[in-house]
VOZA-23261 format. One record per residue: x, y, z of N, C-alpha, C in turn; chain; residue number from 1. Coordinates in Angstrom, 3 decimals. Example, Ala and Ser with C-alpha at 12.3 -4.5 7.8 and 13.67 -1.06 7.14 Angstrom:
# VOZA-23261
SITE:13.190:-5.690:7.800:12.300:-4.500:7.800:13.200:-3.300:7.800:A:1
SITE:12.850:-2.250:7.080:13.670:-1.060:7.140:12.900:0.030:7.870:A:2
# end
This chain:
# VOZA-23261
SITE:0.745:-1.124:0.187:0.073:0.150:-0.034:1.014:1.336:0.084:A:1
SITE:1.137:2.043:-1.145:1.815:3.369:-0.895:1.303:4.023:-0.301:A:2
SITE:2.308:4.599:0.488:1.822:6.126:1.119:1.994:7.432:0.417:A:3
SITE:1.652:8.636:1.265:1.296:9.971:0.282:2.742:10.394:-0.711:A:4
SITE:3.719:9.793:0.172:5.060:9.843:0.096:5.222:9.204:-1.008:A:5
SITE:5.046:8.174:-1.927:5.378:7.545:-2.832:6.206:6.294:-2.068:A:6
SITE:6.157:6.019:-0.679:6.894:4.978:-0.173:6.093:3.483:-0.529:A:7
SITE:6.500:2.498:-0.317:5.946:1.068:-0.528:5.758:0.267:0.659:A:8
SITE:4.970:-0.403:0.962:4.897:-1.237:2.337:6.039:-2.408:1.695:A:9
SITE:7.186:-2.684:2.648:8.206:-3.926:1.738:7.401:-5.050:2.789:A:10
SITE:6.731:-4.973:3.413:6.457:-6.272:4.548:6.285:-6.100:5.900:A:11
SITE:5.326:-7.352:6.815:5.012:-6.646:7.596:5.637:-7.400:8.745:A:12
SITE:5.315:-7.312:9.774:6.495:-8.459:10.953:4.776:-8.650:11.960:A:13
SITE:4.574:-9.748:12.244:3.388:-10.185:13.372:3.989:-10.052:14.792:A:14
SITE:3.611:-9.833:15.599:4.142:-9.902:16.993:4.538:-10.932:17.530:A:15
SITE:5.362:-11.051:18.313:6.294:-12.146:18.381:6.872:-11.781:19.902:A:16
SITE:6.843:-12.486:20.805:7.567:-12.865:22.015:9.159:-12.517:21.895:A:17
SITE:9.832:-13.116:20.376:10.732:-12.473:20.133:11.299:-10.733:20.696:A:18
SITE:10.131:-9.657:19.959:10.846:-8.489:20.132:11.146:-8.161:21.650:A:19
SITE:10.275:-8.716:22.541:10.747:-8.204:24.412:11.724:-8.725:24.500:A:20
SITE:12.127:-10.123:24.044:13.236:-10.737:24.665:14.553:-9.616:23.918:A:21
SITE:14.311:-9.523:22.704:15.660:-8.821:22.194:15.667:-6.939:22.723:A:22
SITE:14.792:-6.839:23.076:14.685:-5.492:23.874:15.342:-5.307:25.460:A:23
SITE:14.617:-6.440:25.747:15.085:-6.712:27.329:16.746:-7.237:27.431:A:24
SITE:17.096:-7.928:26.027:18.588:-8.293:26.227:19.664:-7.231:25.799:A:25
SITE:19.127:-6.071:25.422:19.743:-4.666:24.217:20.100:-5.374:23.023:A:26
SITE:19.621:-6.340:22.466:20.056:-6.766:21.132:19.425:-6.791:20.007:A:27
SITE:19.639:-6.780:18.687:18.734:-6.922:17.683:17.852:-8.541:17.384:A:28
SITE:16.930:-7.962:17.133:15.764:-9.298:16.671:16.644:-10.355:16.124:A:29
SITE:17.377:-10.077:15.290:17.493:-11.062:14.295:19.035:-11.814:15.018:A:30
SITE:19.369:-11.581:16.410:20.242:-12.197:17.052:19.053:-13.237:18.579:A:31
SITE:18.381:-12.767:18.359:17.275:-13.423:18.995:16.678:-14.414:18.424:A:32
SITE:16.137:-14.128:16.942:15.436:-14.918:16.622:15.683:-15.856:15.335:A:33
SITE:15.767:-16.837:15.430:16.329:-18.282:14.238:14.997:-18.158:13.118:A:34
SITE:13.849:-17.758:13.363:12.843:-18.464:12.252:12.162:-17.346:11.776:A:35
SITE:11.320:-17.367:11.561:10.356:-16.637:10.616:11.031:-15.062:10.765:A:36
SITE:10.463:-14.899:11.821:11.084:-13.178:11.773:12.016:-12.563:11.558:A:37
SITE:13.312:-13.620:11.903:14.677:-13.221:11.132:14.591:-13.150:9.908:A:38
SITE:13.932:-14.439:9.038:13.835:-14.524:7.751:13.302:-13.233:7.039:A:39
SITE:11.998:-13.075:7.932:11.445:-11.867:7.384:12.477:-10.466:7.192:A:40
SITE:13.054:-10.324:8.113:13.492:-9.131:8.013:14.784:-8.609:7.329:A:41
SITE:15.545:-10.106:7.164:16.896:-10.282:6.220:15.996:-10.150:4.697:A:42
SITE:14.574:-10.651:4.469:14.294:-10.611:3.315:13.533:-8.912:2.778:A:43
SITE:12.986:-8.318:3.689:12.898:-6.612:3.853:14.003:-6.222:3.790:A:44
SITE:15.322:-6.458:4.258:16.761:-5.321:4.164:17.074:-5.361:2.478:A:45
SITE:16.835:-7.449:2.491:17.328:-7.235:0.814:16.297:-6.064:-0.326:A:46
SITE:14.818:-6.484:0.025:14.438:-5.159:-0.718:14.482:-3.573:-0.562:A:47
SITE:14.966:-3.301:0.849:15.560:-2.074:0.774:16.958:-1.554:0.203:A:48
SITE:17.832:-2.650:0.080:19.230:-2.846:-0.389:19.050:-2.558:-2.220:A:49
SITE:18.234:-3.240:-2.785:18.062:-3.654:-3.778:17.556:-2.108:-4.393:A:50
SITE:16.596:-1.630:-4.276:15.748:-0.559:-4.308:17.008:0.620:-4.159:A:51
SITE:17.747:0.834:-3.334:18.612:1.835:-2.694:19.703:1.712:-4.225:A:52
SITE:19.691:0.477:-4.281:20.584:0.401:-5.654:20.285:0.527:-6.681:A:53
SITE:18.925:0.107:-7.446:18.540:0.816:-8.642:18.499:2.353:-8.437:A:54
SITE:17.598:2.688:-7.422:17.543:4.215:-7.557:19.364:4.925:-7.702:A:55
SITE:20.395:4.561:-7.273:21.192:4.884:-7.343:21.825:4.641:-9.018:A:56
SITE:21.678:3.870:-9.279:22.117:3.920:-10.582:21.368:4.718:-11.339:A:57
SITE:20.019:4.759:-11.421:19.487:5.676:-12.561:19.376:7.235:-11.952:A:58
SITE:20.838:7.688:-11.254:21.105:8.860:-11.708:21.897:9.209:-12.472:A:59
# end
């Protein structure tokens, strides 16, 4: 769903207790979770990197 600034949603993360654990330990969620949350965050990050590279090459 695009926003008013032309940004597109690249993913959604469901609530999971792993977020609370990561916050209480002071570490990134990907260091605590070894499952779907970690995989989805890594997929979203890959999307961001790809889009930045595409936009950089258009200049």
